[in-house]
N, C-alpha and C positions, 0 to 999 in steps of 0.2 A: 246624785248625788256625789259631790266630788270625798274620796276616803280622807284627803289630806285635814279637814275639822270633825274628822269622825272625835266624840271622847273628848274634844280639847275646848276649856274652860275658859268662856269671851267675859269680862264688863262690859256694861253696855250703861255710860248713862245717859237722863233722856229719855228713859226709854218707855214712856206711858204713856207716847202718843206720837202721830207726825213717822218722822224719820227714824225717829230711835224705836219705835217701834217694827217698822219693817224691817231694820235692822235685824232685830231680835227674830223675825219671822225667819227672815232669809239664811240666817247664822241656824236656825233649827233644821230648817230643810237640809240644811249639809253636813247635818249631823254631831253640831257642835251641843255642848251645857253653856247656857248659859245664865248668869247672875244678874237681872234685871234691876235698874234703878232710877229711881225719878224721886223728885221731889211730891209729887203726889200718889202718896201713897196707894187711892182706888185705885189710881192709871195704870198702875205699874201691876199690881193685882190680877187688874182684868186682863192684861197680856198675857198675865201668868194663868190663871184658871182658861184661859184661850188653849195654851196650845202644853197646858198639864207637866211634867216629870221633867222635861228637861231644862225647867226653866224656874227658879227660884228667885223670885219677888223681894227686894226689901229697897226701904222709903231713907232714901238719900242726899243732902243739900249740900252739891260739890262746893259751895261757899268757904266748907265749913272743913278745914284741911285735918284736924282732931277725926272729926265724923266720919273722913275717909278713910285712913290710915287703920281705923280700928274697924271698920267693912271688912277694908283690903285682908287684915290680921285675919279676920271670924271667916272668909271666904274659905282665906287657903289653909284654916286646921279642920275646916270641915268638907270644903267641897275639893278640896287640892289645888295643885300649885297654878297659875293664871298664867294664860298663852297670849291673849290677847283682852287688850281693852280698847274700846272705842267712845271717843269723848261724841254726844250728842245734845248735852245739854245746853239750852243755849236759849238767850232775850232778847228781845227787840224792843223798844222804847225809842219809835222813832218824834222824832223832832230840827228845826233847824236849831244850828248853836245856840244864833242869837237867845234861844226861847230852852234851850237846852239845862235842867237843872240839877246841880251838884249831884242829887242825888240821883238820877237819872244817870248818869254818870257812870257814878260808882258800881252803883245796881249791875249792868250790863259788862262790866271790866269784871265785878264778883266771880259773876256764873259765866261770861265767856272765853275770860282770860285765865284768872284765879284759877275756875275751874279745873280749865283743862289742866294748868301745871298741878292741879295736888293731885285729882287724879293718873295722871302721866307718870311722875313722879314716885307714888305708890305701886304703880306698877311695873315700873324700869328698876327699880331699885331690884324687885326679889327675880323679874327676869332678869337681868343682868349676872346675876349673881348662879343662876342653871343654864344659861348660856345660852339661850335664843327666847324668842319672842314678837310679839307685832302689837305696833300701837296706829290706831287713827284715830283721827283728829276730823268731826264735820264741821269744815269751815263756811267758806261763802265767799262768792265769786267777788261781791263785795272787799273783800278783803285787796283786789287788784286793779278796783276799777273806782272812784267817786262818786256818793251818789248822793244825789238831793236829798236832808231827811234822813240822813243814815251818819250820822257823822262815826256815834258812839258805836254804834252796832259795827260798821262797815271800819275803824280804827280797831277794837277791841279783837274785828277776827283776822286783819292781819297779823296783831300780835300774838295770837295765836296757832297761827300758820307758821311765824319765823320762831315763835318757841317750839314747837315739835321738828321742825327742822335744824336747831341746835342741837336738841336734843337726840336726835338720828343722829348726828354728829359724833357724840358724844360716847352714844352704847352700840355703836355697829361695832368695833370689837370685842362686844360682847355676844355678837349675835341678834339683837334687837331691832327692827326693822323701825320705823318712825315714819309714816306719811300721812299727808292729809286728802282730804276730798274738797271740794268748792262748789254747792252746789250754785244753781241761779233760782229762779223763781220755779219752788215746787210747791203742791197742793196739800200744803199742809196749814193747820189754825192759826199760825204765823202770818203766812201768804192771805191769807182770808179776812186778818183785822185790818190790814192795810187797806179792804174797797167795804167802803160804804151800804148799807141795804140797798136805796138803791139803784147800787151800778155794779150788784153783784155779774148779773147779766153781759153787763160790756167791759166791766173788767177785764175778766179774760184774755177777749177780744185785743182790747189797749196793750195788757201787757205781754201780746206775743207779737205784735204791730209795734210796739217801741212808742217811746212818747217824747218827740222835740221838746216839749218846751219846759221838760224835767233833765236833758239830756242824755234822755233815756235810750240809746238801742233795746231792739226787738228779739228775737228769738226768730233767727233762721229756717231751724227748724222747723218752725209753726207749731209747734208745743208747748204748754208749760207740763214740768216733770213731774210725773209720781214719784211718791216715800220710795219707793222699789226699784224707781233707774237710780236711786243715790247707796238701797242697801247695795246693788250688783254691783257696786263700783266700789265697796266697802269688803263685799267679802270674798271678791278679785285682792284686794292690797293686804287681805289677814292670810289668804291661803299658798299657798305653795307654791302654784302658781306665778307666783309677785316673787317670789326667795330672791332676788337680785336685784326688788326693785326698794331702795328706802330714798328717804330725804325728798321727795315727790310730791307734787301739789296737785292731783290733778281732779279737773272742771270736769262738771257735768252741766252746763246748764244750756244746749241745745245751740252752742257758737252764739249765745249772747253778747259773749266780752270781748271778740273776732279774735278771740287764741291772743287775749291781754295780759 
């Protein structure tokens, strides 16, 4: 256990499954207390039940700015000062641009970009006043390289990356660090939703090998990431071991974007 996270309070959005759940687990293993939030009340309560006392579970819709502010107020009043915030909540509605609906575009940005803004703003205000804190946004390698059928997702994640860097620049003098982690293909429900039922056996191999028809490179390390791989990167960035790192976008994609 790394002593620098013992007793610290972390808010994690999108904590009910996948990468968010892995982040909660990794933080608790390093001694942090976690306010685990998700729009899926049942999912986040299951995560809390698994770990017990270090986790407080609360339902949260990150698209609702007032709800975010109210929850952070409540947390600081009952749990103590917020030291860490991790934005994991995200949605993916794949479609080619010519078929993409206004509703899908708006809903994608509401969670992936505006949700990051709401949570980060609420956390940064309080952290900056105290002179310390760390915010990490889980984005995507799609933010840095074009993907067919993923324009809304990629654009929203690119917005989240640049927002987090701009925030980091503004609060750096106050001792608050802001970074992003950009995963590639990761074994989550979101990834599996892109695979058809008849294709579940072949799909992972195709992801690893790449798909020239969709201009997609493979994964040089020859494996799809586990959520824990992403969580480990998040834990490093919020820890004191990364005390001189801010405005950084850390790709965790097995080399899939070739360092782009």
